[in-house]
Phi, psi and omega in degrees: 000136182288151180299322181297325180291331184286323183244080184295327184287319177298319179295320179296315178301313182299314179293325175294319177301311180301320178292322180292319179295325182279357175089013180285158180284152178290343177290349180275010181296122183271003189261135181261334182290130187301314182292317179292324179297320180296319178296321177300314179294324176299315177295321179300315180299315179296319179297319178294318180299316179293324178298313180295330180271003176086012181268072178248168179069229186295320181295325176291324178294320179295322179294320179297319180291328181291331178284354177081022181244047178285000000 
């Protein structure tokens, strides 16, 4: 079993963060399951905050890795 499949919530957070940093709308969330959707939205919020603070590109990736959601 792949590592990504085991931790669905960390993957949802990471994808939400990437969507937030790239400036996508929270309405673009592709997840239907309530718990995983909430993790995606949490990541999206952090990504949008980092986008507004100028932490895009490499600095945003370092922040994502520092949160332990690689």
